[in-house]
C-alpha positions in Angstrom: 16.8 7.8 -7.4 15.8 9.6 -4.2 15.0 13.3 -4.5 16.5 14.6 -1.3 15.7 18.2 -2.1 12.0 17.4 -2.5 12.0 15.3 0.7 13.7 18.2 2.6 11.2 20.8 1.3 8.2 18.5 2.0 9.1 17.2 5.4 12.3 18.4 7.1 11.9 22.1 6.4 8.4 22.3 8.0 8.3 24.2 11.4 6.4 21.3 13.1 9.0 18.8 12.1 11.9 21.1 13.0 10.4 21.5 16.5 9.9 17.7 16.9 13.5 17.1 15.8 14.8 19.7 18.2 12.9 18.1 21.1 14.3 14.6 20.2 17.8 16.0 20.1 17.3 17.8 23.4 16.2 14.5 25.1 19.2 12.8 23.7 21.6 15.5 24.9 20.1 15.3 28.4 20.6 11.5 28.4 24.2 12.0 27.3 24.8 14.5 30.1 23.3 12.2 32.7 25.4 9.3 31.5 22.4 7.2 30.4 23.6 6.8 26.8 27.0 7.1 25.1 27.8 8.9 21.8 27.7 6.4 19.0 26.2 3.8 21.4 23.5 1.2 20.5 20.8 2.8 22.7 18.1 5.3 21.8 16.0 7.6 23.9 12.5 6.3 23.6 9.4 8.4 24.1 6.7 6.1 25.5 3.8 8.1 24.2 5.5 8.6 20.8 5.3 12.4 21.3 8.9 13.8 20.8 8.0 17.1 22.5 7.0 15.4 25.8 10.4 15.1 27.5 9.1 14.5 31.0 11.2 11.9 32.9 8.1 9.6 33.1 7.9 9.5 29.3 11.5 8.8 28.6 13.2 5.4 28.6 16.4 4.1 27.1 16.0 1.2 24.7 18.2 -0.7 22.3 18.0 0.8 18.8 16.9 -2.4 17.2 13.8 -2.6 19.3 13.0 1.2 19.3 13.2 1.9 15.6 10.8 -0.8 14.6 8.1 0.0 17.1 6.2 2.6 15.0 5.6 0.1 12.2 4.6 -2.6 14.7 2.3 -0.2 16.5 0.5 0.7 13.3 0.2 -2.9 12.2 -1.5 -3.8 15.5 -4.0 -0.9 15.2 -5.0 -2.0 11.7 -5.3 -5.7 12.5 
């Protein structure tokens, strides 16, 4: 079983992760306002440098969720290889 309370206290509750989550949400809201993504759509806001707090226009792209959500694993695999 997953201990959600433990996961929240260890990860989601920490100030650094709250700020990261807020920055990701802010980038998503801006893309919604600009019409670049739709609510419930299949596209994610991708941070090119993997820093969620860097919301400069040069660092933001819109990618399909299937390619965006697997990139971190792929990036780590390439570094270790």
